[in-house]
MITORPA-383654 format. One line per 3 residues: their letters; for each residue x negated, y, z negated of C-alpha. Coordinates in steps of 0.001 Angstrom, whole numbers. Layout:
% residues N
A = X:Y:Z; ...
//
This chain:
% residues 466
MTR = -56111:105679:-72459; -57693:108884:-73743; -56356:112420:-73526
PLA = -57446:115911:-74547; -57025:117009:-78141; -53296:117544:-78743
GPI = -50363:116207:-80745; -49847:115661:-84470; -52622:115996:-87037
LTA = -52602:113181:-89598; -54320:112843:-92959; -55998:109566:-93893
REM = -52930:108507:-95894; -50586:109350:-93030; -52795:107479:-90599
RAA = -52731:104366:-92777; -48945:104613:-92974; -48718:104899:-89185
EDE = -50934:101839:-88769; -48806:99894:-91265; -45679:100911:-89362
AVA = -47204:99732:-86087; -48103:96367:-87630; -44627:96045:-89135
GGA = -43266:96698:-85650; -45116:93712:-84223; -48597:94979:-83382
SVA = -51519:93078:-84904; -54559:94716:-86461; -56664:92791:-83958
ALM = -54678:94229:-81047; -55083:97768:-82369; -58805:97186:-82801
ERA = -59085:95805:-79282; -57455:98932:-77854; -59648:101204:-79962
GKA = -62818:99351:-79005; -61935:99471:-75322; -61394:103238:-75561
VAD = -64778:103613:-77270; -66481:101516:-74594; -64845:103467:-71762
TAL = -65894:106777:-73306; -69464:105629:-73968; -69709:104323:-70407
RMG = -68597:107666:-68983; -70992:109574:-71227; -74027:107455:-70501
AGR = -73295:106414:-66910; -74458:102883:-67650; -77537:103760:-69745
SVL = -78460:101763:-72848; -76144:101975:-75863; -76817:101487:-79564
ILA = -73723:101020:-81724; -74055:101655:-85447; -71433:99473:-87105
GPG = -70131:99804:-90641; -68455:97092:-92716; -64848:98195:-92174
NNG = -62485:98393:-89253; -64429:101313:-87805; -67338:98890:-87447
GDG = -64938:96332:-85991; -64082:98844:-83267; -67813:99035:-82591
YVA = -68112:95254:-82096; -65229:95314:-79615; -66840:98239:-77791
ARR = -70141:96367:-77583; -68465:93347:-76014; -66623:95520:-73502
LAE = -69793:97403:-72570; -71741:94196:-72093; -68997:92902:-69811
AGV = -69472:96083:-67761; -73183:95322:-67396; -74499:97828:-69941
EVR = -77486:97046:-72143; -76011:97291:-75648; -77182:96486:-79173
IAR = -75575:96680:-82605; -77294:97855:-85779; -75056:97357:-88775
SGE = -75115:98797:-92262; -73599:95664:-93779; -71649:92501:-93123
PAS = -68094:92976:-91798; -65755:93173:-94799; -62281:92993:-93256
EAA = -60719:90011:-91503; -60230:91951:-88265; -63813:93233:-88309
RDA = -65180:89726:-88971; -63153:88359:-86058; -64449:91124:-83768
ARR = -68018:90419:-84899; -67655:86691:-84158; -66599:87519:-80593
WTG = -69748:89582:-80040; -72602:87344:-78940; -75223:89984:-78216
PVG = -78058:91314:-80393; -77253:92435:-83951; -79774:93967:-86325
TLS = -79745:95682:-89673; -79755:99470:-89564; -83165:100439:-90904
PET = -86189:102670:-90203; -87298:100031:-87682; -84120:100305:-85623
EGA = -84991:101524:-82141; -82884:104185:-80485; -81027:104213:-77184
SVV = -79836:106691:-74615; -76318:106614:-76100; -75712:106280:-79836
VDA = -72223:105394:-81042; -71430:106107:-84697; -68945:103448:-85837
LFG = -70097:103422:-89466; -67166:105036:-91286; -63895:106563:-90118
TGL = -61074:108192:-92064; -60810:107973:-95813; -64480:108520:-96720
KRP = -64634:110251:-100120; -68327:110244:-100983; -71589:111042:-99193
LDE = -73336:108364:-97192; -76179:106535:-98861; -79250:108750:-98397
TLS = -81207:106072:-96518; -78247:105366:-94230; -77752:109079:-93599
RQL = -81400:109527:-92619; -81205:106676:-90089; -78001:108016:-88567
IRL = -79539:111477:-88148; -82800:110067:-86760; -81105:107926:-84138
ADA = -78548:110588:-83179; -81227:113247:-82776; -83269:110963:-80517
AHH = -80348:110022:-78238; -79337:111767:-75026; -75636:111325:-75833
RLA = -73898:110965:-79208; -70368:109610:-79680; -68511:109368:-83005
VDL = -65734:106830:-83434; -62710:108521:-85028; -64883:110878:-87116
PSG = -68572:111591:-87609; -69665:109518:-90595; -70093:111742:-93625
VAS = -67188:114178:-93203; -63987:114309:-95226; -61043:113548:-92964
DDG = -58409:115635:-94705; -60119:118991:-95195; -63159:119067:-92910
RCL = -65797:119171:-95655; -69226:117702:-95022; -70045:115265:-97794
GDV = -73759:115351:-96980; -76035:115880:-93994; -74197:114998:-90780
PRF = -75626:115132:-87244; -73918:116921:-84395; -72116:114788:-81828
DAT = -71408:115472:-78182; -67973:113894:-78433; -65650:112352:-80997
LAL = -62937:109859:-80086; -59980:110304:-82432; -58166:106989:-82784
GAA = -54392:107257:-82572; -54106:110903:-83583; -56118:113978:-84480
KPA = -57279:114383:-88075; -57738:117690:-89940; -61533:117324:-89761
HLL = -61373:117465:-85963; -60115:121049:-86219; -61269:122475:-89558
LPA = -64721:123826:-90286; -67396:122832:-91005; -66693:119313:-89695
AAL = -65078:120477:-86454; -68336:122106:-85371; -70050:118694:-85588
CGR = -67482:116751:-83544; -68298:118105:-80101; -65517:117563:-77603
VLV = -62634:115737:-79270; -60570:113242:-77282; -57602:111258:-78570
ADI = -57309:107540:-77808; -53750:106260:-77542; -53931:102855:-79208
GIA = -50239:102179:-79845; -49783:104088:-83088; -47011:106671:-83386
GGG = -47377:108967:-86360; -46426:112446:-87391; -42829:113604:-87269
DGA = -41597:117148:-86741; -43019:118172:-90111; -46603:117233:-89268
PHV = -49111:119910:-88311; -49837:119913:-84591; -52757:120989:-82455
LVR = -52151:124371:-80837; -51824:123894:-77084; -51248:126138:-74102
PDL = -47809:127772:-74367; -45171:127856:-71661; -44393:131494:-70909
AAP = -41690:132903:-68681; -42236:135711:-66204; -39936:138722:-66582
RAD = -36484:138281:-65051; -35692:140008:-61774; -33499:142523:-63607
AHK = -36034:143204:-66403; -36889:146735:-67487; -39547:148090:-69840
YSR = -37381:147874:-72938; -36011:144400:-72231; -39576:143130:-71929
GMV = -40307:144323:-75454; -41201:147621:-77083; -44077:147728:-79571
ALV = -44890:150560:-81968; -48503:150616:-83186; -49244:152743:-86232
AGA = -52661:154396:-86181; -54652:155763:-89093; -58168:156580:-90200
MGG = -59945:154649:-87410; -58145:155455:-84191; -60180:153082:-82048
AAL = -58733:150036:-83786; -55161:151016:-82970; -56171:151776:-79368
LAS = -57595:148264:-79014; -54360:146849:-80394; -52362:149046:-78011
AAA = -54297:147863:-74960; -53713:144265:-76016; -50001:144896:-76514
LRG = -49640:146309:-73013; -51717:143567:-71395; -50069:140921:-73569
GAG = -46643:141302:-72030; -44973:144247:-73757; -43031:146528:-71459
YAM = -43544:149624:-73619; -46180:150462:-76206; -46016:153511:-78439
LVG = -48986:154682:-80506; -47739:156472:-83602; -50161:158803:-85363
GKT = -53153:158527:-83051; -55384:161607:-82647; -57200:160631:-79463
LDG = -56244:160753:-75802; -58420:157756:-74974; -56878:154426:-74083
PHA = -54432:153174:-71440; -52536:155900:-69582; -49372:153809:-69925
LVR = -49538:154220:-73697; -46932:156618:-75117; -48136:158721:-78057
HRF = -46262:160281:-80964; -47338:162135:-84065; -46659:160044:-87137
DER = -43094:160569:-88262; -40751:158073:-89871; -38191:159031:-87237
ALD = -40526:157689:-84549; -39954:154231:-86002; -36179:154715:-86110
DDR = -35538:153339:-82633; -33392:150265:-82154; -35380:149354:-79050
IGA = -38539:148651:-81073; -39080:144890:-81123; -42200:144930:-83321
IVV = -44237:147344:-85417; -47962:146650:-85749; -49526:148240:-88815
GCG = -52959:147953:-90416; -55430:148239:-87534; -57871:150897:-88791
LGR = -55090:152285:-91020; -57327:153216:-93947; -56576:152669:-97626
GED = -55827:156152:-98924; -52551:157847:-99823; -51684:158693:-96220
ASN = -52236:155074:-95170; -50063:153860:-98048; -47260:156219:-97036
RLD = -47410:154991:-93441; -47233:151393:-94583; -44222:152164:-96780
ACL = -42499:153746:-93790; -43136:150617:-91733; -41784:148359:-94461
AAG = -38642:150500:-94647; -38096:150775:-90893; -36088:147579:-90528
RPL = -38085:146385:-87487; -40012:143099:-87119; -43522:143544:-88484
VID = -47089:142497:-87780; -49198:143339:-90828; -52963:143328:-90300
GDA = -56248:144570:-91741; -56020:147560:-94088; -52273:147095:-94552
LSL = -52938:143662:-96040; -55418:145212:-98473; -52868:147856:-99472
IGD = -50258:145173:-100139; -52700:143119:-102211; -51194:140308:-104248
NVA = -47707:141853:-103929; -47342:140313:-100491; -44154:138356:-101271
DAV = -42493:141504:-102657; -43534:143512:-99599; -42136:140902:-97206
ATA = -38914:140721:-99208; -38629:144517:-99222; -39046:144694:-95451
AVP = -36421:141955:-95002; -37370:141460:-91349; -39295:138785:-89426
TIL = -42905:139337:-90476; -46288:138022:-89338; -49406:138395:-91514
TPH = -52859:138103:-89912; -55457:137707:-92696; -59004:136492:-92170
GGE = -60487:134220:-94835; -61448:136931:-97329; -58117:138715:-96991
FDR = -56283:135411:-97370; -58073:134691:-100652; -57233:138158:-101986
LFG = -53589:137797:-100979; -52943:134236:-102059; -55822:133202:-104320
KEE = -58533:130602:-103924; -56462:127484:-104446; -57603:123916:-103885
GSK = -56691:122069:-100716; -57414:122202:-97021; -56960:125317:-94921
IDR = -53855:123673:-93485; -52339:123019:-96917; -53179:126493:-98231
TRA = -51777:128303:-95198; -48575:126285:-95221; -48078:127001:-98933
AAK = -48779:130719:-98426; -46222:131020:-95630; -43579:129294:-97729
DCG = -44302:131384:-100824; -44262:134782:-99095; -41556:134110:-96514
AVV = -43644:135217:-93530; -45523:133572:-90685; -49209:133527:-91599
IHK = -52069:133458:-89097; -55044:132409:-91241; -57711:133618:-88853
GAD = -61109:132134:-88134; -62805:129926:-85592; -60372:127306:-86916
SVI = -57233:129473:-87058; -54194:127965:-88784; -50676:129273:-88116
AAP = -47885:128422:-90543; -44201:129337:-90826; -42049:129477:-93981
DGQ = -40111:126401:-92800; -43302:124306:-92867; -44252:124325:-89185
VRV = -48022:124425:-88678; -50271:124728:-85655; -54064:124520:-85791
SPL = -56189:126013:-83058; -59163:124061:-81703; -62428:125850:-82373
GSP = -62539:129284:-80780; -65414:131151:-79180; -68103:132140:-81708
WLA = -68446:135395:-79742; -65117:136457:-81249; -67012:137136:-84475
SAG = -67382:140823:-83606; -65730:144100:-84584; -62305:144826:-83126
TGD = -61331:141359:-81943; -58848:141082:-84818; -57233:144351:-83724
VLA = -56800:142907:-80240; -55112:139851:-81749; -52766:142026:-83833
GLV = -51647:143977:-80775; -51172:140770:-78834; -49089:139294:-81664
GAR = -46944:142419:-81592; -46389:142066:-77842; -45349:138448:-78110
LAA = -43075:139161:-81092; -41330:141994:-79223; -40982:139783:-76145
TGN = -39698:136645:-77868; -38125:137698:-81158; -39507:134453:-82610
PFA = -42351:135100:-85092; -43775:131567:-85149; -43708:131189:-81358
AAC = -45179:134691:-80999; -48040:133889:-83377; -48845:130634:-81575
EAV = -48721:132239:-78139; -50932:135126:-79234; -53605:132953:-80841
WLH = -53823:130755:-77746; -53969:133719:-75358; -56576:135454:-77530
GEA = -58790:132364:-77444; -58349:131915:-73707; -59191:135567:-73054
ARL = -62399:135074:-75056; -63265:131991:-73002; -62732:133957:-69806
AGP = -64766:136915:-71091; -67722:134624:-71767; -70815:135074:-73942
SLI = -71663:138373:-75620; -68102:139662:-75285; -66930:142752:-77115
ADD = -63379:143468:-78224; -62845:145930:-75370; -63340:143074:-72876
LPN = -60484:140937:-74154; -57401:142883:-72955; -58727:142839:-69387
HLS = -58697:139025:-69391; -55183:138613:-70777; -53559:138759:-67338
TAI = -55494:135684:-66219; -54801:133936:-69535; -51073:134607:-69184
ARC = -51136:133393:-65574; -52293:130005:-66852; -49097:129737:-68882
L = -46521:130589:-66220
//
């Protein structure tokens, strides 16, 4: 059985441990391979609608899955061939190869293509680039096919951090065996996977501490006795670029907040429901404020620094974005400790590096370490956004719309985070809800979106979660 991308995200080592646990519990490697191969065959059959299939089989168990898939496809009446890069090297793969009685050739420049190409060369655990000749044949055959399916992972990507170890073709779909891997969600590999499906093959891995795929949240509609303050009050601190704070304000109102107050804005533009105040520390001294959003277009001068200091001293839950992150610099842990309130940081990649340094490790590992070190929830933004909490919880968003790479979309996210924080009081849940809703609003807005479009699609995005 296959399902959409969801659930725990396992490294190669964790996946091996889960497989070992399944075998220790009574499952055989052959049985696991049979289930994986059947899932591959079913997926290839749906993709190609019965058209010819070429399976590229490697020497390991990934190749063994390919032999099982070939047998299953042939039983379904599909014309199928295998081109292998080498003799099967594992006992399970050799047994699967013996049970395949159809055509087998050596993968070479003479190998003819097919309508559907299935990459079963290498799965998790690959640490070096493919042989150059092998890589060229994989790319040639994938480029010539109508449909391209990768088994577990596209051959040539690093499972644990999403690096490409060489030239890798793009696939239409990738069938993750047992569980998602980091490379299914982290760039650049995630952009090569196409649609990712997960095949349930009888392996249970990933406890509560494992990163999980970000999925649609369950939101609750306001109670019958709700009022504007019980739904959540957000204060948004404006600065040098007033338009950024207005975008954040619109997102806060559309994102579920019952009351949004723009502090320090100089323009009358924006939603009529938005309440405006001149900047004054006393404006932030309101027990009804459930979140303060600071940094959107704040500026980096003395006035901006003073406004940030006032926010840190206000004693209200914080969302720190954009210019405020630059003002904090590498003193982020001290700033969070000084505020002593639930805090969410929203850095993009460059800001993250300036805040936390360019350490080794995957985006998942780095974000988790940053959240623990600074004591705040961190949304490490990007097409492959990673959300981490100080207690180690991590969610990774499937690839977002590339049209989000435009000015102001981060301000919309910050305002949305503020709304969800004021509504829930839970910084990790708020961050996860906001990232999902932001991505869904972008999907609904469609190609060539601008930041101003996003708030208008939040109502429909929220409706999907009720």
